[in-house]
C-alpha positions in Angstrom: 0.0 0.0 0.0 1.1 3.6 -0.5 0.9 6.9 -2.3 1.4 7.1 -6.1 1.8 9.7 -8.7 1.0 9.9 -12.4 3.3 12.6 -13.8 2.8 14.3 -17.1 6.3 15.0 -18.3 5.1 17.6 -20.9 3.7 20.1 -18.3 5.0 18.5 -15.0 1.5 18.1 -13.7 1.3 15.3 -11.1 -1.9 13.4 -10.2 -1.6 12.0 -6.7 -3.6 9.2 -5.1 -3.3 6.4 -2.7 -4.3 2.8 -2.4 -4.1 -0.2 -0.1 -3.2 -2.3 -3.2 -0.8 -0.1 -5.1 0.1 -2.4 -8.0 -3.5 -3.1 -8.8 -4.5 0.5 -8.6 -1.7 1.6 -10.9 -2.7 -1.1 -13.4 -6.3 0.0 -13.3 -5.3 3.7 -14.0 -3.3 2.6 -16.9 -6.0 0.4 -18.3 -8.7 3.1 -17.9 -6.5 5.6 -19.6 -5.6 3.3 -22.5 -9.3 2.5 -23.1 -10.4 6.1 -22.7 -12.6 5.6 -19.7 -10.6 7.2 -16.8 -12.7 8.7 -14.0 -10.7 11.9 -14.0 -11.6 13.8 -17.2 -8.6 16.1 -16.9 -6.1 13.3 -16.7 -7.9 11.4 -19.6 -7.8 14.6 -21.7 -4.1 15.1 -21.2 -3.5 11.4 -21.9 -5.5 11.7 -25.1 -3.6 14.9 -26.1 -0.2 13.4 -25.6 1.0 9.8 -25.9 1.5 7.2 -23.2 5.3 7.9 -23.2 4.5 11.4 -21.8 3.3 9.9 -18.5 5.1 8.1 -15.6 3.2 6.1 -13.1 5.2 5.7 -9.9 5.0 4.8 -6.3 5.9 7.9 -4.3 6.0 6.2 -0.9 5.2 2.7 0.3 3.6 2.0 3.6 4.2 -1.3 5.4 1.0 -2.6 6.9 2.9 -3.2 10.1 3.5 0.6 10.3 -0.2 1.4 10.5 -1.0 2.6 14.0 -4.8 2.6 13.7 -7.5 0.4 12.3 -8.1 2.5 9.2 -5.1 2.5 6.8 -7.1 4.8 4.5 -6.8 7.6 6.9 -3.0 7.2 7.2 -2.7 6.9 3.5 -4.8 10.1 3.0 -2.5 12.0 5.4 0.6 10.7 3.6 -0.9 11.7 0.2 -1.6 15.2 1.6 2.0 15.5 2.7 3.2 14.5 -0.8 0.9 17.1 -2.4 2.4 19.8 -0.2 5.9 18.6 -1.0 5.3 18.5 -4.7 3.6 21.9 -4.7 6.5 23.4 -2.7 8.8 22.1 -5.5 6.7 24.1 -8.1 4.7 21.2 -9.5 1.0 21.5 -10.4 -0.7 18.8 -8.3 -4.2 17.3 -8.7 -5.5 14.9 -6.1 -7.1 11.8 -7.5 -10.1 10.5 -5.6 -8.7 7.2 -4.4 -10.6 4.0 -4.5 -8.8 1.9 -2.0 
């Protein structure tokens, strides 16, 4: 589980989200984008305007299940995603939060 980013290398926009099953979530994003049915119309529009090679899907931070202090990992992941958004914005990136489906 962890926080991920989908970075558009053309304009340096980063779409940030989180998931308790990171590999599955990244695969789903890629499939939705390739088939033109992504839930985020802005991301889908950029994907359609450029080509797949303009995007990088990456894990920004992994979270070990043993490090979860509460019973709701989604809350800890959301806080971690918010920290990443602040960090990326401080570095001058345009950041869009993706509604996560954990």
